[in-house]
N, C-alpha and C positions, 0 to 999 in steps of 0.2 A: 504494500500500500504506500502511496506517495501523497504528501500534503504540501501545499504552500500556505504558510500562515503569515498574516500581516496585520496583527492588531494586538492590543493588550487584553482582549477579552479571553476568557477561558474557552479553549477549543477542545471538543472531544476527538480523540484519535480512534479509540475503540469504545463503543458503547457497552454498558453493562450487559451481561448475558450473551455477548457475541462469542463465537467460537473460532476466532482467528488466532492461531498460535504465533507468538513473536519470540525470536531468538536474539535479534539485535535491533537497536534503534540508532539511526544516523541523524544527526541534527547539523545542518549547515547554515551558518549565518550568511545570508545573501544581501544584507544591507550594504550600501555603497561606502559608508564611512564610519558607522558606529558599531561598538560592541553591543551585544544583546544579553540580557539576563533572562535565564530560562528556569521555570518551575515545571517539572515533569513528574506526574504522580498517578498512582492508582487510587481509585476511590471504591471502597467496599460498599456493598449493598446497604449497610447500615449508615453510610455517610462518612465514615472515618477515612482520612487520607493517609496514604503511605507514599512518602516522597522518594523518588529515584534521583532527582536533581532538585535542589532548592537554592534559588538565587545564584545559579551558576553562570558566570560570565563567559561568553564565547566571543572571541575577537572577530572582527570583520573578515570574511573570506575563509574562516576556519571551520572544519567539520569535526564533530565530536561523535565517536562511536561508543555505544553503551551495550556491551554484551549482557544478555540476560540468560539465566539458567532455564526459566520457563515462565511464560505468561499465557494463560488460557482463560479467557473471560467466561467461557461456558462452565468451567469446573469450579472456579473460585468466586464467580459472580462479580469480579472487579471490572471497572471501566478504566481506560487510560486517557489522561487529559494533559494538555500543555497550556501554560500561560506565559506570555512574554512580558518584558519589562515596560515597554512603551508602545504607544499607538502606531508609531512609524517603524517599529521593529519588523524585520522580515527574516523568516527562516524557511528552509525546505526540510522536510522530515520524511525519512524512508523507514518503514517497518519491514523487517525480513523475518 
């Protein structure tokens, strides 16, 4: 799955109860001149958040790879969400 995210609003990457397995997450800062701060988290069915990244700064033009042991929304009922630091922040995200 591929996403282009460009706002400070929380964006769902994988909705709760979805069965898309994820083994790696790639986040590329595509902004022309600014670093971006990223929050990436799983949210449990009860509403509790488990952060994978919290206020992590990614320099312009840099890609960050996050290997995961397992993420399967259908088994653990988690959703995967991202929130960027500023309204003009831009990133591309690839889930494999």
